[in-house]
N, C-alpha and C positions, 0 to 999 in steps of 0.2 A: 537481554534481548534488545535488538536494535531494529527500530522501525524506520522506513523511509517513505516520505510523502512528497510527490512532486508539487511545487508551489507556484502559483501565479496570482499575484495581488492578494496574498493572505488566504487564498482558497486552494482547494485541490485543483491542480492543472487539469484541463479537460482531456489532454492526450499525453500520456507518459512518454511515448516514442519521440516526442519533439520538445519535451520540457527542458528548460535550461537550468532549473534550480531545484534542489531537494532539501527538505527539512529532515534531518537525521535526529531521531529521538531515542535516547537510551532509556530503557525500561528496567526497573528492578521491582520484582513482585508485580503488583498492579499499579505502580506509580511511575509516571514519566519523570525521570530524574534530570536529564539534561537534554538540551536541544541545540542544534547548530545548523546553519545554512551551508550548503555545499553546491558549487556549480557543477553541472554535468554537461559535457559537450563531447562530441565525437560519436563514433558509430557503435562501439560495443558497450551498450548500457548494462547488459547482464554482467559482464566481467567487472565493470566499475562498481556495481552494487555488491558483488561478492568481495572485491578488494576493500570496500568500505566496511565490511563486516555486517551487512544488512541481513536480517532474518526474515522480515516481512515487508513487502511493498504494499501500500495502500494507495490506489490510483484511480483515475477516471478511466477513460478508454485506453486500451493497450492492444497492440497487434497480437494475433494468435502466436506468431513465430517468436516474438520476444517473451511472451508469457511462458511459452513452452521452454525456452532456454533458461529463464529464471527458475522455473520449477525444477528442471533437470540439474540446476546448480545448487539446489537446496533452499532457494528463496521462496517463501510462501507468498501468494499473490491474492489480494483482496481487490477486485476490479469493479468498475462501473459505480464508483463512489464520487459523490460531490459534497461540497460544503466547506465551511471554514476549517482550516487545518487543525486548530486547537480542538474544535468540537469533534471532528473526525477521530482524532487521536483519543480523546476521552471516550467516545462511543466504542472504539475498538477495545479499549482496556476494560470497559464495563460490559462488553458483550452485546451491546445494542446496535452495532453498526449495520446489521442486517435489516434494520427497520427502514421503512419506505422514505423517511425524510432525507436519508443519505443516498438514495438511488438516483442515478443520472436520469433525466427525462427520456422515456422511450426505452429504457434498459431494464427489462424484467426477465432476462434470460438466465440460463444456467451459469453463465460466466460470472454473474454477480456473486456467486458462492465463493467463499474462501477456498482456495485449492492448495492443499499442503499435506504434510505429515505432522504438523504441529499439534501440540496438546492445549494450546491457548483456547479458553472458553469461546471466544468469538469465532474461531476457526471450527471448533467442534459443533457449533450450532448449525452450520450450513453444510457440513460435509455429508456427501451422499454415497 
């Protein structure tokens, strides 16, 4: 599985739609094996994530349109997340990302739920 997290100063970028850098994390089992930084520029971010082989996007704010395009492309989305990138990745892998410490201030909506068809425990916890 490959995770993508938009990065700004070592933290989850507040808005995915305008983020310039992604941390790509390859996961085997429940362990983050490799990570690399990747620049993202241009208009079609959904296509870029699909081309990079991303299965899950963990991000802060994201436009409804972009989230829907990602979901339609098979990329799971965990939105309205904040915090240090390494902490967020660890919390996703151990299933605790749905806890309040990673919620963006003022974001307590249904969009915080992981939206996907994935079987990862963190996604299953919030699926409705």
